[in-house]
RONULUM-641996 format. One line per 4 residues: for each residue x, y, z of C-alpha. Coordinates in Angstrom, 1 decimal. Example, Ala and Ser with C-alpha at 12.3 -4.5 7.8 and 13.67 -1.06 7.14 Angstrom:
RONULUM-641996
12.3,-4.5,7.8 ~ 13.7,-1.1,7.1;
end
This chain:
RONULUM-641996
1.2,-15.3,41.1 ~ -1.5,-12.7,41.8 ~ -4.4,-12.0,39.3 ~ -2.7,-8.7,38.6;
0.6,-10.5,37.8 ~ -1.4,-12.9,35.6 ~ -3.0,-10.1,33.7 ~ 0.4,-8.3,33.1;
1.9,-11.5,32.0 ~ -0.9,-12.0,29.6 ~ -0.5,-8.5,28.2 ~ 3.3,-8.8,27.9;
2.7,-12.2,25.9 ~ 0.1,-10.4,23.7 ~ 2.5,-7.5,23.1 ~ 5.5,-9.8,22.1;
3.1,-11.6,19.6 ~ 1.9,-8.2,18.1 ~ 5.6,-7.0,18.0 ~ 6.7,-10.1,16.2;
3.7,-9.8,13.7 ~ 4.7,-6.4,12.9 ~ 8.3,-7.3,12.5 ~ 7.1,-9.9,9.8;
4.4,-7.7,8.0 ~ 6.3,-4.3,7.7 ~ 9.4,-5.8,5.9 ~ 7.0,-7.5,3.4;
5.3,-4.3,2.9 ~ 8.6,-2.6,2.3 ~ 9.6,-5.4,-0.2 ~ 6.3,-4.8,-2.1;
6.9,-1.1,-2.4 ~ 10.6,-1.3,-3.2 ~ 9.8,-4.1,-5.8 ~ 7.1,-1.8,-7.4;
9.4,1.1,-7.6 ~ 12.1,-0.9,-9.2 ~ 9.7,-2.6,-11.6 ~ 8.2,0.7,-12.8;
11.5,2.6,-12.7 ~ 9.9,5.7,-11.4 ~ 11.9,8.9,-11.6 ~ 12.5,10.8,-8.4;
9.4,12.3,-6.8 ~ 6.9,10.3,-8.8 ~ 6.3,7.6,-6.3 ~ 6.3,8.2,-2.5;
5.0,6.5,0.5 ~ 2.4,8.3,2.7 ~ 0.5,7.6,5.8 ~ -3.1,6.4,5.5;
-4.1,7.1,9.1 ~ -3.4,10.9,9.2 ~ -3.5,13.8,7.0 ~ -0.7,13.9,4.4;
1.7,16.8,4.4 ~ 2.5,17.3,0.6 ~ 6.0,18.9,1.3 ~ 6.9,16.0,3.7;
9.1,13.1,2.8 ~ 7.9,10.0,4.5 ~ 9.7,6.7,5.0 ~ 8.7,3.1,5.8;
8.2,1.8,8.4 ~ 7.2,5.1,10.2 ~ 4.1,5.5,7.9 ~ 2.9,1.9,8.1;
-0.2,1.6,10.3 ~ -2.1,-1.5,11.5 ~ -5.8,-1.4,10.8 ~ -8.6,-3.1,12.9;
-8.6,-6.1,10.5 ~ -4.9,-7.0,11.1 ~ -3.5,-5.5,8.0 ~ -0.5,-3.3,7.8;
-1.1,-0.4,5.6 ~ 0.9,2.2,3.6 ~ -0.2,4.8,1.0 ~ 1.5,4.9,-2.3;
1.2,8.4,-3.8 ~ 1.9,8.3,-7.4 ~ 2.1,11.2,-9.8 ~ 1.5,10.7,-13.5;
2.1,13.1,-16.3 ~ 1.7,13.2,-20.0 ~ 4.9,12.8,-21.8 ~ 6.4,16.1,-23.0;
3.5,18.0,-21.4 ~ 4.1,18.8,-17.6 ~ 0.8,20.9,-17.6 ~ -1.2,17.6,-17.5;
-0.8,15.4,-14.5 ~ -2.7,13.4,-12.0 ~ -2.0,12.0,-8.6 ~ -3.1,8.7,-7.2;
-3.2,7.5,-3.7 ~ -3.3,3.8,-3.5 ~ -3.6,2.0,-0.3 ~ -1.3,-1.2,0.0;
-1.9,-3.7,2.7 ~ -0.2,-6.8,4.0 ~ -1.1,-9.4,6.6 ~ -0.8,-13.0,7.4;
-3.6,-15.4,6.8 ~ -4.5,-18.2,9.5 ~ -1.8,-20.5,8.0 ~ 0.8,-17.8,8.4;
1.1,-16.9,4.7 ~ 1.6,-13.3,3.6 ~ -1.4,-11.8,1.9 ~ -1.7,-8.5,0.0;
-4.5,-6.1,-0.9 ~ -4.6,-3.2,-3.2 ~ -7.0,-0.8,-1.7 ~ -9.5,-1.5,1.0;
-12.0,-3.4,-1.0 ~ -9.5,-5.8,-2.7 ~ -9.6,-9.5,-2.0 ~ -6.5,-10.6,0.1;
-4.2,-12.5,-2.3 ~ -1.4,-14.8,-1.1 ~ 2.1,-13.6,-2.1 ~ 5.8,-14.3,-1.3;
7.4,-10.9,-1.6 ~ 10.8,-12.5,-1.7 ~ 10.0,-14.6,-4.9 ~ 10.9,-12.4,-7.8;
8.1,-14.0,-10.1 ~ 5.4,-13.4,-7.6 ~ 6.6,-9.9,-7.0 ~ 6.6,-9.2,-10.8;
3.1,-10.5,-11.1 ~ 2.0,-8.4,-8.4 ~ 3.5,-5.4,-9.9 ~ 2.1,-6.1,-13.3;
-1.4,-6.5,-11.8 ~ -1.0,-3.1,-10.0 ~ 0.2,-1.5,-13.2 ~ -2.8,-2.9,-15.1;
-5.2,-1.6,-12.5 ~ -3.6,1.9,-12.6 ~ -3.7,2.0,-16.3 ~ -7.3,0.9,-16.5;
-8.3,3.4,-13.7 ~ -6.8,6.4,-15.4 ~ -7.9,5.9,-18.9 ~ -11.3,7.7,-17.8;
-14.1,8.8,-19.9 ~ -12.8,11.0,-22.8 ~ -15.9,13.0,-23.2 ~ -15.9,14.1,-19.7;
-12.2,14.2,-18.6 ~ -13.2,12.2,-15.5 ~ -11.7,8.9,-14.1 ~ -13.2,5.7,-15.2;
-16.4,4.4,-13.5 ~ -14.3,1.1,-13.5 ~ -12.6,2.4,-10.5 ~ -14.1,-0.3,-8.2;
-10.8,-1.0,-6.3 ~ -10.9,2.3,-4.4 ~ -8.1,4.6,-5.9 ~ -8.4,8.3,-4.9;
-7.6,10.1,-8.2 ~ -6.6,13.7,-8.0 ~ -7.8,16.1,-10.5 ~ -5.8,16.7,-13.7;
-4.4,20.2,-13.8;
end
């Protein structure tokens, strides 16, 4: 085997490993998104998946897995675009863009991060109890982040996890 053939074989082996990794991570990401949507019972249009690696077209409908992208740290990422509104007052609303990321740790276990600065936490997305705990954690973080400062109408300073909160209109 020539050195060129050795390099091509190494490349092919690496690509197969990367493809297998993607085939494990992206479905886990989809399970988390679907689980969160079901857990919260979002009405149509209030939860959308969006890309994080390119500009978002607001009129576009995106689908997993096409919006999932792999970052340099080995995490597969998708954006959750959530629209929140005051009950019975459609004039008051806010939009949240939350990064959701999934990878495998060194022992092959799935880990999840909510936003870039979060600590990766182990999860089995197929386990209903772990999925519910993840969803409840995400709901709690969102609620804490959107409470804001009543005197200024601004989001909470407690927004350390990295949400991008749109302006209330």
